[in-house]
C-alpha positions as CSV (number, residue, x, y, z in Angstrom):
1,M,0.0,0.0,0.0
2,K,2.8,2.3,0.9
3,N,4.5,1.7,-2.4
4,I,1.3,2.4,-4.3
5,L,0.9,5.7,-2.4
6,S,4.5,6.6,-3.1
7,S,4.1,5.8,-6.8
8,L,0.9,7.9,-7.0
9,L,2.6,10.8,-5.2
10,K,5.5,10.7,-7.7
11,K,3.1,10.7,-10.7
12,F,1.1,13.6,-9.1
13,K,4.4,15.5,-8.7
14,I,5.3,14.8,-12.3
15,L,1.8,16.0,-13.4
16,I,2.1,19.2,-11.4
17,I,5.5,19.9,-12.7
18,S,4.3,19.2,-16.3
19,I,1.4,21.6,-15.8
20,F,3.8,24.3,-14.5
21,V,6.2,23.7,-17.4
22,F,3.3,23.8,-20.0
23,F,1.8,27.1,-18.7
24,G,5.3,28.5,-18.2
25,L,6.0,27.9,-21.9
26,I,2.7,29.5,-22.9
27,L,3.4,32.6,-20.7
28,T,7.0,32.7,-22.0
29,V,5.8,32.8,-25.6
30,H,2.8,35.1,-24.9
31,F,5.0,37.8,-23.2
32,D,7.9,37.2,-25.6
33,L,10.3,36.4,-22.8
34,F,13.8,35.8,-24.2
35,E,12.3,36.9,-27.6
36,I,11.0,33.3,-28.2
37,K,7.8,34.5,-29.8
38,T,9.8,36.9,-32.0
39,G,11.9,34.0,-33.2
40,I,8.9,31.9,-33.9
41,Y,7.3,34.7,-36.0
42,K,10.5,35.2,-38.0
43,K,10.8,31.5,-38.8
44,Y,7.1,30.8,-39.1
45,P,5.5,34.1,-40.1
46,N,2.1,32.5,-40.6
47,L,2.1,30.7,-37.3
48,F,1.9,27.3,-39.0
49,L,4.0,25.8,-36.2
50,R,0.9,26.0,-33.9
51,H,-0.8,23.5,-36.2
52,F,1.5,20.8,-34.8
53,L,1.2,22.0,-31.2
54,L,-2.6,22.4,-30.8
55,E,-5.1,19.6,-31.1
56,N,-8.3,21.8,-31.1
57,S,-9.5,21.8,-34.8
58,S,-11.2,25.2,-34.5
59,V,-8.0,26.7,-33.2
60,K,-6.0,25.1,-36.0
61,N,-8.4,26.3,-38.6
62,N,-8.2,29.8,-37.3
63,V,-4.4,29.7,-37.3
64,L,-4.3,28.4,-40.8
65,N,-6.8,31.0,-41.8
66,D,-4.1,33.6,-41.2
67,Y,-2.3,32.6,-44.4
68,N,0.2,35.2,-45.5
69,V,-0.6,37.6,-42.7
70,K,2.2,39.7,-41.3
71,F,2.3,40.9,-37.7
72,L,3.9,44.0,-36.2
73,P,6.5,45.3,-36.6
74,N,6.0,44.1,-40.2
75,T,3.4,45.0,-42.8
76,Q,3.5,43.2,-46.2
77,F,6.3,45.5,-47.5
78,F,7.7,47.7,-44.8
79,K,8.3,47.8,-41.1
80,I,6.4,49.9,-38.5
81,N,7.5,51.3,-35.2
82,F,4.8,51.2,-32.6
83,S,5.1,52.6,-29.1
84,K,2.7,53.6,-26.3
85,K,2.8,56.2,-23.5
86,R,0.4,56.2,-20.6
87,L,-1.6,59.5,-20.2
88,I,-2.2,60.7,-16.7
89,F,-5.9,61.9,-16.5
90,D,-7.8,63.2,-13.5
91,E,-9.5,60.9,-11.1
92,Q,-12.9,61.4,-12.7
93,Y,-11.7,59.9,-16.0
94,Y,-11.3,56.5,-14.2
95,N,-14.4,56.6,-12.1
96,S,-17.0,58.6,-13.9
97,A,-20.6,57.5,-14.0
98,A,-20.6,58.6,-17.6
99,Q,-18.8,55.3,-18.5
100,N,-22.2,53.6,-17.9
101,Q,-24.0,55.8,-20.5
102,K,-24.0,53.2,-23.2
103,S,-25.2,53.6,-26.7
104,T,-24.8,52.0,-30.1
105,G,-21.4,53.5,-30.7
106,Y,-20.0,54.3,-27.3
107,S,-19.7,52.1,-24.2
108,S,-17.8,52.1,-20.9
109,W,-14.3,52.6,-22.3
110,G,-12.3,55.7,-21.3
111,T,-12.8,57.5,-24.6
112,F,-10.7,60.6,-25.4
113,Y,-9.8,62.8,-28.4
114,L,-6.5,64.2,-29.7
115,E,-5.5,67.6,-31.2
116,N,-2.2,68.9,-32.3
117,Y,-2.3,72.7,-31.7
118,N,0.9,74.7,-32.3
119,N,3.0,71.7,-31.3
120,K,1.0,71.3,-28.1
121,L,-0.9,68.1,-27.4
122,V,-4.5,68.9,-26.4
123,I,-6.7,66.1,-25.1
124,T,-10.4,66.1,-24.2
125,D,-11.9,63.1,-22.4
126,Y,-15.4,61.8,-22.6
127,N,-16.4,63.7,-19.4
128,G,-15.5,67.1,-21.0
129,S,-12.2,67.5,-19.0
130,I,-9.6,69.1,-21.2
131,Y,-5.8,68.7,-20.8
132,Y,-2.6,69.7,-22.6
133,H,1.1,69.1,-22.8
134,D,3.1,72.1,-23.9
135,N,5.6,70.3,-26.1
136,L,4.4,67.6,-28.4
137,D,7.9,67.1,-29.9
138,D,9.2,66.3,-26.5
139,V,6.4,63.9,-25.8
140,L,7.2,61.9,-29.0
141,N,11.0,62.0,-28.8
142,N,11.7,61.4,-25.1
143,S,12.0,57.9,-23.6
144,Q,9.4,58.4,-20.8
145,N,6.5,56.1,-20.9
146,K,4.1,58.3,-18.9
147,I,2.8,61.7,-19.9
148,K,1.8,64.2,-17.2
149,L,-1.0,66.4,-18.5
150,Q,-2.0,69.9,-17.3
151,K,-5.7,70.5,-16.9
152,I,-7.5,73.4,-18.5
153,E,-10.5,74.9,-16.7
154,N,-13.7,75.1,-18.7
155,N,-17.4,75.6,-18.4
156,L,-18.7,72.5,-20.2
157,N,-21.1,70.2,-18.4
158,P,-21.8,67.3,-20.9
159,I,-23.2,63.9,-20.5
160,R,-20.6,62.7,-22.9
161,V,-18.1,64.2,-25.4
162,F,-18.0,62.7,-28.9
163,D,-15.3,64.6,-30.8
164,T,-13.1,67.7,-30.8
165,F,-11.9,69.8,-33.7
166,I,-9.7,72.9,-34.0
167,H,-10.3,75.5,-36.7
168,K,-8.6,79.0,-36.7
169,D,-7.6,78.9,-33.0
170,K,-11.0,77.8,-31.9
171,L,-11.8,74.5,-30.2
172,F,-15.1,72.9,-31.2
173,I,-16.5,70.1,-29.0
174,S,-19.5,67.9,-29.9
175,H,-21.3,66.5,-27.0
176,T,-24.7,65.6,-25.5
177,T,-26.7,67.2,-22.7
178,K,-30.1,66.6,-21.1
179,E,-33.0,69.0,-20.8
180,N,-36.2,68.0,-19.1
181,G,-35.2,64.4,-19.2
182,C,-34.5,64.3,-22.9
183,K,-31.1,64.1,-24.6
184,K,-29.9,66.9,-26.9
185,I,-27.0,67.2,-29.2
186,N,-24.6,70.2,-29.2
187,I,-21.5,71.7,-30.5
188,S,-19.8,74.2,-28.2
189,V,-16.9,76.5,-29.3
190,A,-14.2,78.4,-27.4
191,K,-11.2,80.4,-28.4
192,L,-8.2,78.3,-27.4
193,N,-6.5,79.3,-24.2
194,L,-4.4,77.0,-22.1
195,T,-5.5,78.5,-18.8
196,S,-9.3,78.7,-19.1
197,L,-11.8,77.9,-21.8
198,K,-15.2,79.7,-22.0
199,F,-17.5,77.8,-24.3
200,K,-20.5,79.2,-26.2
201,D,-23.2,77.4,-28.1
202,F,-22.4,76.9,-31.8
203,F,-24.9,74.2,-32.8
204,S,-27.8,73.3,-30.5
205,P,-31.0,72.1,-32.4
206,N,-34.2,72.0,-30.4
207,E,-34.9,68.3,-31.3
208,C,-34.2,65.8,-28.6
209,N,-33.9,62.0,-28.7
210,E,-33.1,59.4,-26.1
211,T,-31.1,57.2,-28.5
212,G,-29.6,59.9,-30.6
213,D,-26.0,61.1,-30.4
214,I,-23.7,63.5,-32.2
215,G,-20.4,62.5,-33.8
216,R,-17.4,63.7,-35.8
217,M,-16.6,67.2,-37.2
218,Q,-14.7,68.6,-40.1
219,F,-14.3,72.0,-41.9
220,F,-15.7,72.2,-45.4
221,I,-16.7,74.8,-48.0
222,H,-20.0,74.1,-49.6
223,Q,-21.6,76.3,-52.3
224,N,-18.9,78.9,-51.5
225,E,-19.9,79.0,-47.9
226,P,-17.5,77.9,-45.1
227,G,-18.9,75.6,-42.5
228,I,-18.5,72.7,-40.2
229,L,-19.7,69.2,-41.1
230,V,-20.9,67.0,-38.3
231,T,-22.3,63.5,-38.2
232,T,-25.3,62.4,-36.1
233,M,-26.6,59.0,-35.2
234,E,-29.6,57.3,-33.7
235,G,-30.7,53.9,-32.4
236,V,-29.6,51.1,-30.1
237,H,-28.6,47.7,-31.4
238,D,-31.7,46.2,-33.1
239,V,-33.8,49.3,-32.5
240,P,-32.6,51.6,-35.3
241,G,-34.8,54.6,-34.6
242,V,-37.2,56.3,-37.0
243,N,-35.4,59.5,-37.9
244,A,-32.6,58.6,-40.3
245,Q,-34.9,58.9,-43.3
246,K,-36.9,61.9,-42.1
247,D,-35.8,65.2,-43.7
248,E,-37.1,67.2,-40.8
249,S,-34.9,65.5,-38.3
250,V,-31.2,66.1,-37.6
251,F,-30.6,62.5,-36.5
252,G,-29.0,59.9,-38.8
253,K,-27.5,62.6,-40.9
254,T,-24.4,64.5,-42.0
255,V,-25.2,68.1,-41.1
256,F,-23.6,71.3,-42.5
257,I,-23.4,74.3,-40.2
258,N,-22.7,77.7,-41.8
259,L,-19.8,79.4,-40.0
260,K,-21.1,82.9,-41.0
261,N,-24.7,82.8,-39.8
262,L,-24.9,79.4,-37.9
263,N,-27.7,78.2,-40.2
264,F,-27.7,74.5,-40.7
265,Y,-29.2,71.9,-43.0
266,N,-29.0,68.2,-43.7
267,F,-26.1,67.5,-46.1
268,S,-26.9,63.7,-46.4
269,K,-29.2,61.2,-44.7
270,G,-29.8,57.6,-44.0
271,H,-26.8,57.1,-41.7
272,R,-26.6,54.8,-38.7
273,V,-23.4,55.5,-36.6
274,S,-20.8,57.5,-38.4
275,Q,-17.6,57.5,-36.2
276,G,-15.1,58.7,-38.7
277,L,-15.0,61.7,-41.0
278,Y,-12.6,63.2,-43.5
279,A,-13.3,66.3,-45.6
280,S,-11.2,68.2,-48.2
281,T,-12.5,71.3,-50.0
282,E,-9.5,71.2,-52.3
283,K,-10.3,67.6,-53.4
284,N,-14.1,68.3,-53.1
285,L,-14.2,65.1,-51.1
286,I,-16.0,63.8,-48.0
287,L,-15.5,60.3,-46.7
288,A,-17.2,58.8,-43.6
289,S,-16.8,55.5,-41.8
290,E,-20.0,54.1,-40.5
291,H,-21.0,51.2,-38.2
292,G,-23.3,48.6,-39.6
293,P,-25.4,46.5,-37.3
294,R,-24.0,42.9,-37.0
295,G,-21.4,43.3,-39.7
296,G,-21.7,45.7,-42.6
297,D,-19.4,48.5,-41.5
298,E,-19.0,50.9,-44.3
299,I,-16.8,53.5,-46.0
300,N,-19.0,56.1,-47.7
301,K,-18.3,58.9,-50.1
302,I,-20.6,61.6,-48.9
303,I,-22.4,63.6,-51.6
304,F,-24.8,66.4,-51.1
305,N,-28.5,65.4,-50.9
306,R,-27.8,61.7,-51.2
307,N,-29.5,59.0,-49.2
308,Y,-27.3,56.2,-47.7
309,G,-30.1,53.8,-47.0
310,W,-30.2,53.2,-43.2
311,P,-32.3,51.5,-41.8
312,I,-33.7,50.0,-45.0
313,S,-30.5,48.8,-46.7
314,S,-27.4,47.3,-45.0
315,Y,-24.9,44.6,-45.8
316,G,-25.0,43.7,-42.1
317,E,-27.8,42.0,-40.2
318,R,-29.6,42.2,-36.9
319,Y,-27.5,41.5,-33.7
320,D,-30.0,38.7,-32.9
321,F,-29.4,37.1,-36.4
322,N,-29.4,33.3,-36.2
323,Y,-28.8,32.2,-39.8
324,E,-32.3,33.0,-40.8
325,K,-33.6,32.2,-44.3
326,K,-34.6,35.7,-45.1
327,P,-32.5,38.9,-44.6
328,H,-33.9,41.6,-42.4
329,Y,-32.2,44.5,-44.3
330,K,-32.2,45.0,-48.1
331,K,-29.0,43.6,-49.6
332,S,-28.6,46.4,-52.1
333,H,-28.6,50.1,-51.9
334,K,-28.7,51.0,-55.6
335,L,-31.8,48.9,-56.3
336,F,-33.8,50.9,-53.8
337,G,-32.5,54.4,-54.7
338,F,-29.8,54.7,-52.2
339,E,-26.1,55.4,-52.5
340,E,-23.8,52.3,-52.4
341,P,-20.9,52.3,-49.9
342,I,-17.4,52.5,-51.5
343,Y,-16.5,49.5,-49.3
344,T,-18.2,47.2,-46.9
345,F,-16.5,45.2,-44.2
346,Q,-18.7,42.0,-44.1
347,K,-17.3,41.1,-40.7
348,G,-18.0,44.0,-38.3
349,L,-14.8,45.6,-36.9
350,G,-16.2,48.5,-34.8
351,I,-15.0,51.0,-37.4
352,S,-13.8,54.4,-36.0
353,E,-11.9,57.5,-37.0
354,I,-10.3,57.9,-40.5
355,L,-7.3,59.9,-41.5
356,M,-5.8,60.8,-44.9
357,L,-2.1,59.9,-44.6
358,K,0.5,61.6,-46.9
359,K,2.4,59.4,-49.3
360,N,5.7,60.3,-47.7
361,F,4.8,58.2,-44.7
362,S,6.4,55.2,-46.5
363,N,8.5,54.7,-49.7
364,F,5.9,52.1,-50.6
365,F,3.1,54.6,-50.9
366,L,2.6,56.0,-54.4
367,K,-0.1,58.4,-53.2
368,D,-2.0,59.4,-50.1
369,V,-3.5,56.5,-48.2
370,L,-6.6,56.5,-46.0
371,V,-6.0,55.1,-42.5
372,I,-9.1,53.4,-41.0
373,S,-9.1,52.7,-37.3
374,S,-11.2,50.2,-35.4
375,L,-12.4,49.4,-31.9
376,G,-13.5,45.7,-31.9
377,A,-10.9,44.6,-34.4
378,K,-8.2,46.4,-32.5
379,S,-6.5,47.3,-35.7
380,I,-5.9,50.0,-38.3
381,F,-6.2,49.5,-42.1
382,F,-4.3,51.1,-44.9
383,A,-6.7,51.7,-47.8
384,N,-5.5,52.6,-51.3
385,F,-8.2,54.3,-53.4
386,D,-8.6,55.0,-57.1
387,D,-8.1,58.6,-58.3
388,E,-11.9,59.4,-58.0
389,F,-12.3,57.8,-54.6
390,N,-15.0,55.5,-56.0
391,R,-13.4,52.2,-54.9
392,I,-10.7,50.8,-52.7
393,L,-7.9,49.1,-54.7
394,S,-6.1,47.5,-51.8
395,L,-6.6,47.2,-48.1
396,E,-4.1,46.0,-45.5
397,K,-4.9,45.2,-41.9
398,I,-2.4,46.1,-39.2
399,F,-3.2,44.4,-35.9
400,L,-2.3,46.5,-32.9
401,N,-4.3,44.7,-30.2
402,E,-5.7,48.1,-29.0
403,R,-9.0,49.8,-29.4
404,V,-8.3,52.9,-31.4
405,R,-10.8,55.8,-31.0
406,D,-9.0,58.8,-32.6
407,L,-6.2,59.5,-35.1
408,K,-4.0,62.5,-35.8
409,Y,-0.9,63.0,-37.9
410,H,2.3,64.7,-36.6
411,S,4.4,66.0,-39.5
412,G,7.5,66.7,-37.3
413,T,8.1,63.0,-36.7
414,N,6.1,61.7,-39.7
415,S,4.0,59.6,-37.3
416,I,0.4,58.7,-36.6
417,L,-0.9,59.5,-33.1
418,L,-3.6,57.1,-31.8
419,A,-6.0,57.4,-28.9
420,L,-5.8,54.0,-27.3
421,E,-8.9,54.0,-25.0
422,E,-8.6,50.7,-23.1
423,N,-5.7,51.9,-20.9
424,G,-5.7,55.6,-21.6
425,E,-2.6,55.6,-23.7
426,L,-1.1,57.6,-26.6
427,G,0.0,55.4,-29.4
428,I,2.7,56.4,-31.8
429,L,3.1,54.7,-35.2
430,S,5.9,55.5,-37.7
431,S,7.4,53.8,-40.7
432,E,11.0,52.6,-40.9
433,N,11.2,53.4,-44.6
């Protein structure tokens, strides 16, 4: 009996040691200790090695499905430097009740927005707190991994901030407020001052809506009038709302606000949740990224007075979709009189801000490239368009493993700045060639 117990004890010890060794190897690879994972990726760039290490067929199939995929620091043709710096916000950023104000496009993450103003980093968080660092070059070039921010006093009192935009020394902030229990969308504006900001109303329509939000802003000249374009949204998951197709409503639209007289009108309609916006008067071009429902995220070329189909047409489906025999949304835009997307991501990625990146970012860029950021996919995409911006010629995914909410370009270092909202970090992306 004693020998049996001794034998069992030895086997138990061997089992425990084996478990520790197994998980030790996994953690070693996961955290790239001794650069083991780096070595595996270099020798087996498509992770085929794991096919022989893992028995789970679904895991093997997913690994093999990454055929010819490159991982940071490599893209298909050039290398990228990626670093992160922790931003030090105030206490409210980490504990605010506004994190629980969920909607279709925004949830409990610590959202914040970036601006580069005269080589100063200006940051606004979802609560409406505004911060700055007085030397952006120093932030990007020093080796410190934490950025201490100075707070700017201001008179905003939003439920949630959705975007910031600087135009001619003025800071515009899109946000929501509540009046008599009903949510309203707003844009407030203040002349930039790093000591104190006094905001005034710029755009505040009377219409209110419990599931409607405001979004991104860009400057644009339309019919020889300078103005601000802003996206609006409506709906929660499988309840899309009723206003996106109504001309008398500002929700589910791209809205143009005249800078001279503050008059506004709907520039386009039929939008769900537009979380990225690019506008160039010089190119006479407006592009927007838009969340589909379950799948169907879109890149749209925004044209005056066009209808983009929501909630009638979508290449996505309901969130409660269960491989039904009949689609809930129309699987065409053009057939029903709507504008087709330039591109649709069949697999939803939580599409976010977009940025036109100059071709000098990489020797492999022959022209400007659109950077598309994402939340759920934790990636950015480089999109190469045709000359008329009617279709995407190529699209490459760069996996960062970070939710990217906002993008800005810094010419001094030829780098992309990213708002990484999961841990409140500033991401810095640059090319090695």
